[in-house]
C-alpha positions as a Python dict, from the first residue, in 0.01 Angstrom:
ca = {
    (1, 'M'): (0, 0, 0),
    (2, 'R'): (118, 352, -87),
    (3, 'I'): (24, 600, 187),
    (4, 'V'): (31, 979, 184),
    (5, 'S'): (-2, 1146, 524),
    (6, 'L'): (-100, 1511, 523),
    (7, 'L'): (-66, 1568, 896),
    (8, 'P'): (212, 1490, 1145),
    (9, 'S'): (-1, 1288, 1387),
    (10, 'A'): (-108, 1051, 1109),
    (11, 'T'): (253, 1008, 1001),
    (12, 'E'): (341, 912, 1359),
    (13, 'M'): (50, 666, 1369),
    (14, 'V'): (154, 500, 1045),
    (15, 'C'): (509, 458, 1170),
    (16, 'A'): (400, 334, 1514),
    (17, 'L'): (197, 68, 1332),
    (18, 'G'): (511, -54, 1157),
    (19, 'L'): (413, 84, 816),
    (20, 'A'): (689, 340, 762),
    (21, 'D'): (793, 169, 439),
    (22, 'C'): (446, 237, 298),
    (23, 'L'): (475, 615, 330),
    (24, 'V'): (540, 784, -5),
    (25, 'G'): (467, 1146, 85),
    (26, 'V'): (405, 1370, 387),
    (27, 'S'): (319, 1725, 485),
    (28, 'H'): (579, 1998, 531),
    (29, 'E'): (524, 1978, 909),
    (30, 'C'): (592, 1606, 944),
    (31, 'D'): (919, 1571, 1135),
    (32, 'F'): (889, 1247, 1332),
    (33, 'P'): (1035, 991, 1315),
    (34, 'P'): (1315, 1193, 1152),
    (35, 'E'): (1488, 892, 1003),
    (36, 'V'): (1166, 806, 817),
    (37, 'V'): (1041, 1142, 697),
    (38, 'A'): (1366, 1319, 615),
    (39, 'D'): (1375, 1218, 249),
    (40, 'L'): (1005, 1185, 173),
    (41, 'P'): (836, 1427, -71),
    (42, 'R'): (672, 1726, 100),
    (43, 'L'): (328, 1784, -43),
    (44, 'T'): (211, 2091, 148),
    (45, 'R'): (336, 2435, 241),
    (46, 'S'): (203, 2708, 465),
    (47, 'A'): (48, 3025, 326),
    (48, 'I'): (168, 3209, 638),
    (49, 'A'): (527, 3326, 674),
    (50, 'Q'): (708, 3125, 940),
    (51, 'D'): (932, 3400, 1084),
    (52, 'L'): (650, 3604, 1242),
    (53, 'S'): (578, 3669, 1606),
    (54, 'A'): (288, 3491, 1777),
    (55, 'A'): (71, 3803, 1751),
    (56, 'A'): (153, 3847, 1382),
    (57, 'I'): (79, 3482, 1307),
    (58, 'D'): (-256, 3509, 1486),
    (59, 'K'): (-344, 3818, 1281),
    (60, 'A'): (-242, 3656, 951),
    (61, 'V'): (-434, 3336, 1028),
    (62, 'S'): (-746, 3532, 1125),
    (63, 'E'): (-733, 3732, 802),
    (64, 'Q'): (-689, 3420, 588),
    (65, 'L'): (-984, 3248, 753),
    (66, 'R'): (-1200, 3561, 736),
    (67, 'H'): (-1153, 3572, 359),
    (68, 'G'): (-1216, 3199, 323),
    (69, 'D'): (-860, 3134, 206),
    (70, 'S'): (-675, 2813, 282),
    (71, 'L'): (-385, 2830, 524),
    (72, 'Y'): (-204, 2553, 335),
    (73, 'M'): (-113, 2487, -26),
    (74, 'L'): (-121, 2134, -165),
    (75, 'D'): (114, 2027, -445),
    (76, 'E'): (-142, 1852, -663),
    (77, 'D'): (95, 1757, -944),
    (78, 'R'): (345, 1598, -709),
    (79, 'L'): (69, 1416, -524),
    (80, 'A'): (-72, 1278, -848),
    (81, 'A'): (270, 1147, -948),
    (82, 'L'): (297, 945, -624),
    (83, 'Q'): (-2, 726, -720),
    (84, 'A'): (-110, 684, -358),
    (85, 'D'): (-367, 429, -249),
    (86, 'L'): (-459, 614, 71),
    (87, 'L'): (-456, 981, 168),
    (88, 'I'): (-481, 1061, 540),
    (89, 'T'): (-607, 1406, 638),
    (90, 'Q'): (-816, 1565, 916),
    (91, 'E'): (-1137, 1757, 978),
    (92, 'L'): (-1064, 1880, 1329),
    (93, 'C'): (-897, 2216, 1267),
    (94, 'D'): (-852, 2428, 954),
    (95, 'V'): (-557, 2599, 1125),
    (96, 'C'): (-365, 2273, 1170),
    (97, 'A'): (-355, 2108, 827),
    (98, 'V'): (-493, 2103, 475),
    (99, 'N'): (-872, 2120, 465),
    (100, 'S'): (-1035, 1778, 437),
    (101, 'S'): (-1281, 1884, 168),
    (102, 'Q'): (-991, 2007, -45),
    (103, 'V'): (-822, 1668, -16),
    (104, 'K'): (-1141, 1477, -96),
    (105, 'A'): (-1208, 1689, -404),
    (106, 'L'): (-855, 1631, -527),
    (107, 'A'): (-873, 1255, -464),
    (108, 'A'): (-1183, 1236, -682),
    (109, 'R'): (-985, 1386, -971),
    (110, 'L'): (-674, 1173, -931),
    (111, 'P'): (-615, 861, -1139),
    (112, 'G'): (-712, 556, -936),
    (113, 'H'): (-922, 769, -698),
    (114, 'P'): (-723, 700, -379),
    (115, 'A'): (-918, 643, -61),
    (116, 'V'): (-931, 933, 186),
    (117, 'L'): (-928, 876, 562),
    (118, 'S'): (-1013, 1189, 760),
    (119, 'L'): (-931, 1196, 1132),
    (120, 'T'): (-1136, 1399, 1383),
    (121, 'P'): (-1020, 1326, 1740),
    (122, 'P'): (-1194, 1555, 1993),
    (123, 'N'): (-1038, 1382, 2294),
    (124, 'L'): (-806, 1100, 2401),
    (125, 'D'): (-1057, 828, 2318),
    (126, 'G'): (-1090, 986, 1974),
    (127, 'I'): (-714, 962, 1926),
    (128, 'F'): (-719, 593, 2007),
    (129, 'E'): (-1016, 542, 1775),
    (130, 'D'): (-823, 715, 1498),
    (131, 'I'): (-529, 480, 1553),
    (132, 'L'): (-767, 188, 1510),
    (133, 'S'): (-912, 350, 1197),
    (134, 'V'): (-568, 395, 1042),
    (135, 'A'): (-479, 36, 1131),
    (136, 'A'): (-802, -94, 975),
    (137, 'A'): (-760, 115, 658),
    (138, 'T'): (-406, -16, 612),
    (139, 'G'): (-490, -380, 677),
    (140, 'V'): (-325, -422, 1018),
    (141, 'P'): (-614, -398, 1269),
    (142, 'E'): (-440, -622, 1521),
    (143, 'R'): (-142, -386, 1535),
    (144, 'G'): (-377, -98, 1608),
    (145, 'E'): (-538, -284, 1893),
    (146, 'Q'): (-199, -373, 2040),
    (147, 'L'): (-72, -15, 2013),
    (148, 'V'): (-384, 126, 2180),
    (149, 'R'): (-351, -126, 2465),
    (150, 'Q'): (9, -21, 2519),
    (151, 'L'): (-78, 350, 2521),
    (152, 'R'): (-370, 304, 2758),
    (153, 'A'): (-144, 103, 2991),
    (154, 'R'): (107, 389, 3003),
    (155, 'L'): (-169, 638, 3085),
    (156, 'E'): (-304, 412, 3358),
    (157, 'A'): (44, 380, 3508),
    (158, 'V'): (67, 758, 3536),
    (159, 'R'): (-284, 785, 3681),
    (160, 'Q'): (-197, 533, 3949),
    (161, 'A'): (136, 698, 4026),
    (162, 'V'): (-26, 1036, 4103),
    (163, 'A'): (-335, 897, 4276),
    (164, 'G'): (-383, 1058, 4616),
    (165, 'Q'): (-147, 1348, 4540),
    (166, 'P'): (-267, 1711, 4568),
    (167, 'R'): (-404, 1824, 4230),
    (168, 'P'): (-256, 2163, 4136),
    (169, 'R'): (-465, 2412, 3941),
    (170, 'V'): (-327, 2431, 3587),
    (171, 'F'): (-357, 2667, 3293),
    (172, 'A'): (-240, 2506, 2971),
    (173, 'C'): (-172, 2787, 2723),
    (174, 'E'): (-198, 2678, 2359),
    (175, 'W'): (-103, 3019, 2215),
    (176, 'L'): (81, 3303, 2384),
    (177, 'D'): (-17, 3625, 2209),
    (178, 'P'): (-311, 3650, 2233),
    (179, 'P'): (-354, 3375, 2492),
    (180, 'F'): (-559, 3069, 2398),
    (181, 'S'): (-674, 2803, 2641),
    (182, 'A'): (-597, 2445, 2548),
    (183, 'G'): (-895, 2228, 2459),
    (184, 'H'): (-969, 1889, 2305),
    (185, 'W'): (-746, 1624, 2469),
    (186, 'I'): (-517, 1857, 2668),
    (187, 'P'): (-740, 1898, 2979),
    (188, 'E'): (-770, 1517, 2989),
    (189, 'M'): (-392, 1487, 2972),
    (190, 'V'): (-360, 1733, 3262),
    (191, 'A'): (-616, 1537, 3465),
    (192, 'L'): (-440, 1205, 3405),
    (193, 'A'): (-112, 1370, 3504),
    (194, 'G'): (-261, 1470, 3839),
    (195, 'G'): (-371, 1827, 3776),
    (196, 'E'): (-689, 2029, 3724),
    (197, 'E'): (-719, 2243, 3412),
    (198, 'V'): (-895, 2562, 3526),
    (199, 'V'): (-951, 2748, 3197),
    (200, 'G'): (-974, 2509, 2901),
    (201, 'Q'): (-1254, 2258, 2851),
    (202, 'A'): (-1198, 1891, 2765),
    (203, 'G'): (-1341, 1792, 2428),
    (204, 'E'): (-1393, 2156, 2323),
    (205, 'K'): (-1195, 2375, 2087),
    (206, 'S'): (-909, 2589, 2204),
    (207, 'V'): (-1047, 2940, 2255),
    (208, 'R'): (-908, 3289, 2288),
    (209, 'V'): (-909, 3407, 2649),
    (210, 'T'): (-798, 3720, 2832),
    (211, 'W'): (-521, 3739, 3086),
    (212, 'D'): (-782, 3872, 3329),
    (213, 'E'): (-963, 3536, 3296),
    (214, 'V'): (-638, 3351, 3357),
    (215, 'L'): (-553, 3561, 3661),
    (216, 'A'): (-903, 3510, 3801),
    (217, 'A'): (-860, 3132, 3768),
    (218, 'A'): (-545, 3155, 3985),
    (219, 'P'): (-352, 2861, 3836),
    (220, 'E'): (-75, 2716, 4046),
    (221, 'V'): (104, 2585, 3735),
    (222, 'V'): (115, 2739, 3386),
    (223, 'L'): (211, 2516, 3094),
    (224, 'L'): (323, 2703, 2784),
    (225, 'M'): (251, 2483, 2482),
    (226, 'P'): (196, 2705, 2177),
    (227, 'C'): (107, 2489, 1879),
    (228, 'G'): (402, 2435, 1649),
    (229, 'Y'): (663, 2565, 1893),
    (230, 'S'): (954, 2384, 2052),
    (231, 'A'): (1009, 2431, 2424),
    (232, 'A'): (1298, 2667, 2356),
    (233, 'A'): (1096, 2876, 2110),
    (234, 'A'): (801, 2894, 2349),
    (235, 'A'): (1026, 3001, 2635),
    (236, 'S'): (1195, 3265, 2419),
    (237, 'E'): (865, 3410, 2296),
    (238, 'W'): (725, 3411, 2649),
    (239, 'A'): (1031, 3589, 2788),
    (240, 'A'): (991, 3864, 2528),
    (241, 'L'): (622, 3928, 2602),
    (242, 'P'): (519, 4196, 2851),
    (243, 'K'): (344, 4031, 3143),
    (244, 'P'): (-10, 4142, 3229),
    (245, 'P'): (-70, 4355, 3542),
    (246, 'G'): (-100, 4130, 3844),
    (247, 'W'): (107, 3850, 3693),
    (248, 'E'): (362, 3855, 3975),
    (249, 'A'): (85, 3776, 4225),
    (250, 'L'): (-30, 3467, 4036),
    (251, 'P'): (37, 3149, 4237),
    (252, 'A'): (223, 2992, 3943),
    (253, 'A'): (446, 3297, 3904),
    (254, 'R'): (518, 3323, 4276),
    (255, 'A'): (616, 2956, 4289),
    (256, 'N'): (817, 2976, 3964),
    (257, 'R'): (601, 2702, 3814),
    (258, 'V'): (570, 2832, 3458),
    (259, 'H'): (698, 2563, 3222),
    (260, 'A'): (753, 2565, 2846),
    (261, 'L'): (686, 2236, 2669),
    (262, 'D'): (766, 2103, 2324),
    (263, 'A'): (410, 2120, 2192),
    (264, 'N'): (477, 1909, 1885),
    (265, 'R'): (632, 1631, 2087),
    (266, 'F'): (409, 1631, 2393),
    (267, 'C'): (78, 1809, 2337),
    (268, 'S'): (-62, 1940, 2012),
    (269, 'R'): (-41, 1633, 1790),
    (270, 'P'): (-321, 1379, 1845),
    (271, 'G'): (-107, 1073, 1795),
    (272, 'P'): (80, 803, 1988),
    (273, 'R'): (308, 1047, 2166),
    (274, 'V'): (23, 1183, 2380),
    (275, 'A'): (123, 912, 2629),
    (276, 'E'): (469, 1065, 2649),
    (277, 'G'): (301, 1403, 2692),
    (278, 'V'): (102, 1284, 2992),
    (279, 'E'): (419, 1141, 3144),
    (280, 'Q'): (603, 1471, 3093),
    (281, 'I'): (322, 1680, 3240),
    (282, 'A'): (302, 1446, 3540),
    (283, 'R'): (674, 1497, 3605),
    (284, 'L'): (621, 1875, 3604),
    (285, 'L'): (316, 1864, 3828),
    (286, 'H'): (450, 1602, 4071),
    (287, 'P'): (830, 1605, 4055),
    (288, 'A'): (866, 1428, 4390),
    (289, 'V'): (669, 1129, 4265),
    (290, 'F'): (896, 1082, 3963),
    (291, 'Q'): (1239, 1140, 4118),
}
């Protein structure tokens, strides 16, 4: 089978299922596993310049969406030449990857009419269901079931490790300027890691919030996880931002518990590495438990 993955989480799923050799093309954002994706054709590119500040990116994205323009360009000629059997895309977020309807329309025009699998995980269970869907579509359902069992076992191990510990109040920040609360699976990850998300809602979209709302929620831990940023980039951007009035009085600021995470690795991609993300968050929330 010849597989094209148009989102990083799907690429990670395909590889975790032992099907790396079937990948013939990926998106420009696919970077894991590096030894697999390094030389694969890149079939998408962003319509937004990549050297902008968080505020400038937010403005550019908002303007593109307001005008109904796609945030991503798809190389149709290159995709056609790959003669894929399966295209994997998503319907969850127009900001995150190529629009699903665009992919489906293209597939209908391509020779051979490749199948399109569109992933829409609103929460952790949805991520595991998507893994099973990818496994079924690629003819390895038993591998999907085994992988999901392994991931659920890792999450349960964390849940048991933090059971009975105090649950700090957490604000997971999915964008820094303006601030966005983290939604979808992130509040569940925080809960499994032994915390309580006090701004974002599990299973709901990430939404723009005000710093006044964050201050009123009085989080004891702030997790900086801007989508698409490494931990170093998130920390650098955060350091350059002026802090809102009253920030120094926030419990998280007073306790120096503001942590930057690698969002791509730990948080924003709904794929197998969410288990690693829960483990990482648990170590930040309960360092004494994981010494």
